[in-house]
C-alpha positions in Angstrom: 154.4 36.6 156.8 153.8 37.2 160.5 157.0 35.2 161.3 158.9 37.5 159.0 157.8 40.5 161.0 154.8 41.7 158.9 151.8 43.1 160.7 148.5 41.2 160.9 147.0 43.7 158.5 149.7 43.1 155.9 149.6 39.3 156.3 145.8 39.3 156.0 145.9 41.5 153.0 148.5 39.2 151.4 145.9 36.3 151.5 143.0 38.5 150.5 141.3 39.1 153.8 140.8 41.9 156.2 142.6 42.3 159.6 139.2 41.9 161.3 138.6 38.8 159.3 142.0 37.3 160.3 141.3 38.0 164.0 137.8 36.5 163.6 139.2 33.4 162.0 141.8 33.1 164.8 139.0 33.3 167.4 136.9 30.6 165.6 139.9 28.3 164.8 141.1 25.3 166.7 143.9 25.5 169.2 146.6 24.5 166.7 145.9 27.5 164.5 146.0 29.9 167.5 149.3 28.3 168.7 150.9 28.7 165.2 149.6 32.3 165.1 151.2 33.0 168.5 154.5 31.3 167.4 154.6 33.4 164.2 154.1 36.6 166.2 156.8 35.5 168.7 159.5 34.9 166.0 160.3 38.5 165.2 160.4 39.3 168.9 162.9 36.4 169.4 165.1 37.9 166.7 165.0 41.3 168.3 165.8 39.8 171.7 168.8 37.9 170.2 170.1 41.1 168.7 169.6 43.0 171.9 171.4 40.4 173.9 174.3 40.5 171.4 174.5 44.3 171.9 174.4 43.9 175.6 177.1 41.2 175.7 179.4 42.5 173.0 178.7 46.2 172.8 178.6 48.2 169.6 181.9 48.5 167.6 182.5 51.8 165.9 185.5 52.3 163.6 187.8 55.3 164.1 189.2 57.1 161.2 192.2 59.3 160.7 192.7 61.0 157.3 190.2 58.7 155.8 191.8 55.5 157.0 190.5 53.2 159.7 193.0 53.4 162.5 191.2 51.6 165.2 187.8 50.9 166.8 185.9 51.7 169.9 183.6 49.3 171.6 180.7 50.9 173.5 178.2 49.5 175.9 174.8 51.1 176.4 174.3 51.2 180.2 170.7 52.4 179.8 169.9 49.5 177.6 171.4 47.1 180.1 169.4 48.6 183.0 166.2 48.4 180.9 166.9 44.8 180.0 167.5 43.9 183.6 164.2 45.5 184.6 162.4 43.6 181.9 164.0 40.2 182.3 165.1 40.4 185.9 
């Protein structure tokens, strides 16, 4: 569930344990469990990063209508998003 973007609370509840219990189990567990936990937490971030990079590279396409019909499209780039990404990822 973590890899699907669920919170630790929701994932723990799904298997019948508390959030605190899940964190305690992670602290007690071997390195493999902690590594898999970290990988599961990273998966949604990777998906968001991919989407962000797509928007940065390709912009956002918005259809233009005239009398209810699509007559074209406009591609827009978010300069603020680009600046923030450059600051974050250098």
